[in-house]
C-alpha positions as CSV (number, residue, x, y, z in Angstrom):
1,M,44.9,54.6,125.4
2,Y,45.5,57.7,127.0
3,Q,43.4,57.1,130.2
4,N,45.5,55.4,132.6
5,K,42.9,52.9,134.1
6,S,44.9,51.4,136.6
7,K,46.0,54.3,138.4
8,G,42.0,55.3,138.2
9,V,40.3,52.2,139.3
10,V,42.8,51.8,142.5
11,A,42.1,55.4,143.2
12,T,38.3,54.9,142.9
13,I,38.5,51.5,144.7
14,I,40.5,53.3,147.7
15,W,38.0,55.7,148.0
16,C,35.1,53.7,147.9
17,V,36.1,51.7,150.6
18,V,37.4,54.7,152.7
19,S,33.8,56.9,152.0
20,G,31.8,53.2,152.6
21,M,33.5,53.2,156.2
22,C,32.9,56.8,156.9
23,I,28.8,56.6,155.7
24,M,27.5,55.5,158.6
25,P,29.4,57.5,161.3
26,A,28.6,60.6,158.8
27,V,25.0,60.1,159.1
28,V,24.7,59.4,163.0
29,L,26.6,62.5,163.7
30,W,24.8,64.9,161.7
31,G,21.5,63.3,163.4
32,I,23.3,63.9,166.7
33,S,24.1,67.5,165.9
34,C,20.9,68.4,164.4
35,D,18.9,67.3,167.1
36,T,18.2,69.9,169.5
37,K,16.7,67.6,172.4
38,I,20.3,66.0,173.2
39,Y,22.0,68.8,174.3
40,D,19.3,69.9,177.2
41,R,21.1,67.8,179.3
42,F,24.8,69.4,179.0
43,E,25.8,72.7,180.9
44,D,27.3,74.2,177.4
45,P,25.4,72.7,174.7
46,A,26.9,75.1,172.1
47,L,30.3,73.5,172.7
48,Y,29.0,69.9,172.1
49,R,26.9,70.9,169.2
50,V,30.3,72.1,167.6
51,M,32.1,68.8,168.2
52,Y,29.6,66.5,166.7
53,L,29.7,69.3,163.7
54,V,33.5,68.9,163.5
55,F,33.3,65.2,163.5
56,A,30.6,65.0,161.1
57,I,32.1,67.1,158.7
58,A,35.3,65.1,158.8
59,F,33.6,61.8,158.2
60,T,31.5,63.5,155.4
61,A,35.0,64.7,153.5
62,P,36.0,61.2,152.2
63,I,32.5,60.9,151.0
64,V,32.6,64.4,149.1
65,V,36.1,63.1,147.8
66,F,34.6,60.2,146.6
67,F,32.3,62.0,144.4
68,I,35.0,64.5,143.2
69,K,37.3,61.3,141.9
70,C,34.0,59.8,140.2
71,S,33.5,62.9,138.2
72,Q,37.1,63.0,137.4
73,T,37.2,59.7,136.1
74,V,34.2,60.5,133.9
75,A,36.3,63.5,132.8
76,V,39.3,61.6,131.7
77,R,37.4,59.1,130.0
78,H,35.7,62.0,128.0
79,I,39.1,63.6,127.3
80,S,40.4,60.1,126.2
81,D,37.8,59.7,123.7
82,L,38.8,62.7,122.2
83,F,42.2,61.8,121.8
84,T,41.2,58.5,120.5
85,A,39.3,60.3,117.7
86,D,42.5,62.1,116.4
87,A,44.0,61.0,113.2
88,D,47.1,62.6,113.4
89,G,48.1,62.9,117.0
90,F,48.1,66.6,117.0
91,V,45.3,68.0,118.9
92,P,44.9,71.6,119.0
93,V,44.0,73.5,122.6
94,A,40.9,75.6,121.0
95,E,39.3,72.3,119.2
96,L,39.7,70.6,122.8
97,A,38.1,73.8,124.5
98,R,35.2,73.9,121.9
99,A,34.7,69.8,122.6
100,L,34.9,70.2,126.6
101,N,32.6,73.7,126.3
102,K,35.8,75.3,128.6
103,T,38.2,78.1,128.0
104,E,41.5,77.3,126.5
105,E,43.1,78.0,129.6
106,D,40.9,75.9,131.9
107,T,41.3,73.2,128.9
108,I,45.3,73.0,129.3
109,S,45.1,73.4,132.9
110,K,42.9,70.7,133.8
111,I,44.3,68.3,131.2
112,T,47.8,69.0,131.9
113,K,47.0,68.3,135.9
114,M,45.6,65.0,134.9
115,I,48.7,64.5,132.9
116,R,51.0,65.4,136.1
117,R,49.0,63.3,138.5
118,G,49.3,60.0,135.8
119,Y,45.5,59.8,134.9
120,L,46.5,60.5,131.3
121,I,49.3,58.7,129.6
122,N,50.9,59.0,126.0
123,C,50.3,62.5,125.9
124,N,51.9,66.0,126.4
125,Y,51.1,69.6,125.9
126,S,53.4,71.9,123.7
127,A,53.1,75.5,125.1
128,H,54.7,76.6,121.4
129,Q,52.2,75.0,119.6
130,R,49.1,75.5,122.1
131,A,48.3,71.3,121.4
132,F,48.5,68.3,123.1
133,L,50.9,65.8,121.4
134,L,49.7,62.0,121.1
135,S,53.0,59.9,121.4
136,D,51.2,56.5,120.4
137,K,50.1,58.0,117.1
138,I,53.5,57.3,115.8
139,G,52.9,53.8,114.0
140,A,55.2,51.4,112.6
141,P,58.3,52.4,111.2
142,T,57.0,52.4,107.6
143,S,54.4,54.3,108.5
144,M,55.4,56.6,111.2
145,Y,55.3,59.6,109.4
146,Q,51.9,59.4,107.6
147,G,49.6,62.0,108.8
148,A,52.5,64.0,110.8
149,P,51.5,67.5,110.1
150,E,54.5,69.4,108.1
151,N,56.5,66.0,108.1
152,K,56.9,66.5,111.8
153,P,56.8,63.0,113.1
154,F,57.4,62.2,117.0
155,V,60.7,61.7,118.6
156,G,61.8,60.8,121.9
157,V,63.5,63.2,124.3
158,H,64.7,63.4,127.6
159,C,63.5,66.5,129.8
160,P,66.9,68.6,130.5
161,G,65.2,69.3,134.0
162,C,64.2,66.3,135.2
163,G,65.3,63.5,133.3
164,A,61.7,62.5,132.0
165,S,61.1,60.3,128.9
166,L,58.8,62.4,126.8
167,K,57.5,62.3,123.2
168,I,57.8,65.6,120.9
169,R,57.1,66.5,117.7
170,A,60.5,66.8,115.3
171,A,61.4,70.5,114.9
172,T,58.8,71.7,117.8
173,M,58.9,73.3,121.2
174,G,56.9,72.3,123.9
175,T,57.5,72.4,127.9
176,C,58.0,68.8,130.2
177,P,54.4,68.5,131.4
178,Y,56.5,67.4,135.0
179,C,58.7,70.1,135.4
180,G,57.7,72.8,132.6
181,K,61.4,73.1,131.2
182,L,61.5,74.2,127.8
183,L,61.8,71.4,125.2
184,I,63.2,71.1,122.0
185,G,62.5,68.5,119.1
186,P,65.6,67.6,117.2
187,N,65.0,68.5,113.5
188,Y,63.9,65.7,110.8
189,D,65.3,65.3,107.2
190,P,62.9,63.4,105.3
191,N,65.4,62.8,102.7
192,T,67.8,60.5,104.6
193,N,65.2,59.8,107.3
194,T,67.2,60.8,110.1
195,F,67.1,63.3,113.2
196,N,69.4,66.5,113.6
197,T,69.5,68.2,116.6
198,Y,69.7,72.2,116.7
199,K,73.2,73.6,116.7
């Protein structure tokens, strides 16, 4: 599972409640600001019109954010489905960009932002390989190396910059999705079934 459902549900509920409380005031204020007859009794109608418009925009903003959050949830679910369909836990950016009908740079920016904000889990981006690595495709110890490209299974590492606990393929380099520090996966020896750090 790559979609952090609990975070998505909480965010959607919060913005649903906030936007729900703002719908009626927004409708009333937009109605007042567009009604020309109501300003005839004011000495400076422009000032009041601007005031009502400002309040109308302020009450409309949470409603707009709610719809943005809903579209973001749909996008996260779509990316999660693409990750779930992957067999070996190694998802090239080019492949994702084609599936999302976006440029590679837009794809990297969009997905890494979702990872940083906690909407996507069990994955991280490897800048060196230009691919997303899926940490939950490891499997049981007896089969954890099956399907790993070039015999490079995932291994747990700690970021040297922020200390985050991450997964990265052995003998590869990547960047921390939280602070951007370089990550280097230890080398894997299939004969001894051990990991050796680079000297």
